[in-house]
C-alpha positions in Angstrom: 17.9 -9.4 -10.0 17.6 -6.1 -11.8 16.6 -2.9 -10.1 13.2 -3.0 -11.8 12.6 -6.6 -10.7 13.6 -5.7 -7.1 11.3 -2.7 -7.1 8.4 -4.9 -8.4 9.1 -7.4 -5.6 9.2 -4.6 -3.1 5.8 -3.3 -4.3 4.3 -6.7 -4.0 5.7 -7.0 -0.4 4.2 -3.6 0.5 0.9 -4.9 -1.0 1.0 -7.9 1.3 1.8 -5.7 4.3 -1.1 -3.4 3.5 -3.6 -6.2 3.0 -5.7 -7.4 5.9 -3.2 -9.6 7.9 -3.8 -13.2 7.3 -0.3 -14.4 8.4 2.7 -13.3 10.4 3.9 -10.1 8.7 7.5 -10.3 9.9 8.9 -12.4 7.1 7.3 -10.2 4.5 8.5 -7.0 6.3 12.0 -8.4 6.4 11.9 -9.3 2.8 10.7 -5.8 2.0 13.5 -4.3 4.0 16.0 -6.2 1.8 14.4 -5.0 -1.4 14.0 -1.2 -0.6 16.5 1.6 -0.2 18.2 2.3 3.0 15.9 5.1 4.2 12.8 3.1 3.5 14.3 0.1 5.2 14.9 2.2 8.3 11.2 3.2 8.4 10.3 -0.5 8.4 12.5 -1.2 11.5 9.7 0.0 13.8 7.1 -2.2 12.2 9.4 -5.3 12.3 10.3 -4.7 16.0 6.6 -4.2 16.9 5.4 -7.2 14.8 8.0 -9.6 16.3 6.4 -9.0 19.7 2.8 -8.8 18.6 0.3 -11.6 18.8 -1.7 -12.3 15.6 -4.8 -10.6 17.1 -2.7 -7.6 17.9 -1.7 -7.3 14.2 -5.3 -7.6 13.1 -6.5 -5.1 15.7 -3.8 -2.6 14.7 -4.6 -3.0 11.0 -8.4 -2.5 11.7 -7.8 0.4 14.0 -5.5 2.1 11.5 -7.4 1.5 8.2 -10.9 0.4 9.0 -11.9 2.6 11.9 -10.3 5.8 10.8 -11.9 7.0 7.6 -9.2 9.6 7.3 -6.7 6.8 6.8 -8.8 4.4 4.7 -6.6 2.3 2.4 -8.4 3.5 -0.7 -6.7 5.9 -3.2 -10.0 7.1 -4.6 -11.3 8.0 -1.2 -8.4 10.3 -0.7 -8.6 11.8 -4.1 -12.4 12.2 -4.4 -13.9 11.6 -1.0 -17.2 9.7 -1.0 -18.6 11.6 -3.9 -19.8 10.3 -7.3 -16.3 11.3 -8.6 -15.0 8.3 -6.7 -17.3 6.0 -8.6 -16.0 7.5 -11.9 -12.4 7.0 -10.7 -13.1 3.3 -9.8 -14.5 2.7 -13.3 -11.6 4.4 -15.0 -9.1 2.5 -12.8 -10.8 -0.8 -13.6 -10.5 0.1 -17.3 -6.8 0.8 -16.9 -6.4 -2.6 -15.3 -8.4 -4.4 -17.9 -6.6 -2.6 -20.8 -3.3 -3.5 -19.3 -4.3 -7.2 -18.8 -3.9 -6.8 -15.0 -6.0 -9.1 -12.8 -5.4 -9.0 -9.0 -3.8 -12.4 -8.5 -4.9 -12.6 -4.8 -8.6 -12.9 -5.6 -9.3 -10.8 -2.5 -12.1 -9.0 -4.3 -11.0 -5.6 -3.1 -12.0 -2.4 -4.8 -9.6 -1.4 -7.6 -8.4 1.6 -5.6 -7.3 -0.4 -2.4 -3.7 0.2 -1.7 -2.8 -3.5 -2.1 -4.4 -3.7 -5.5 -2.8 -0.4 -6.7 0.6 -1.7 -5.5 0.2 -5.0 -7.3 -0.8 -3.2 -10.5 2.3 -0.9 -10.2 4.5 -4.0 -9.6 3.0 -5.8 -12.6 3.3 -2.8 -14.9 6.9 -1.5 -15.0 6.2 1.4 -17.4 3.5 3.4 -19.0 1.6 6.7 -18.9 -1.3 5.3 -16.9 1.0 3.7 -14.4 3.0 6.9 -13.9 -0.2 9.0 -13.5 -1.6 6.5 -10.9 1.7 6.7 -9.0 2.3 10.5 -9.1 -1.3 11.7 -9.0 -2.9 9.0 -7.0 -0.7 6.9 -4.7 1.7 9.6 -3.5 -1.0 12.2 -2.6 -3.0 9.5 -0.9 0.0 8.4 1.1 0.6 12.0 2.2 -3.0 12.4 3.3 -3.0 9.1 5.2 0.2 10.0 7.0 -1.1 13.4 7.9 -4.2 11.7 9.4 -2.1 9.3 11.5 -1.3 11.5 14.4 0.1 8.8 16.6 3.8 8.5 15.8 3.9 5.0 17.4 1.3 3.5 15.1 3.0 0.4 13.6 1.4 0.9 10.2 2.7 4.5 10.0 6.2 3.2 9.5 5.0 0.9 6.6 3.3 3.9 4.9 6.4 6.1 5.5 8.6 3.4 4.0 6.3 3.0 1.0 6.2 6.7 0.4 10.0 6.9 0.6 10.4 4.0 -1.8 8.0 5.3 -4.5 9.2 8.9 -4.5 
């Protein structure tokens, strides 16, 4: 597997981890650990340890408490860049156009908004190069991750380690 292929697989694994949990996240988190750099893998240790002990409803509850109940940590890139202003609507339209122009269709069929972290990560995984991809990564994803991490004050939050690992990997 080439480095680019490994990175694409890692981004898809992160997308799965940052989607609403429908299955045991441990296998995906372990696969992600094998695909990322050493520092990112260490960040995932806390999540794996927590998820191994958690019941399915614990994982769902932690996801909802982290991303759904805390608007400061909403999993939407446009929310962090534009707030809930009309600019976010414009951002969503531009992002949908970028996806369409690149032939990207979210393969999960989750019907998430185009700025949801999981959709953005799947686009980045499917698009190895390009100006639009680079801009979304540098000017969208990274600043959003920084804001989300700043909003998560609890250092023991299981999803904090996933976000830290992702930020480390995409830098």
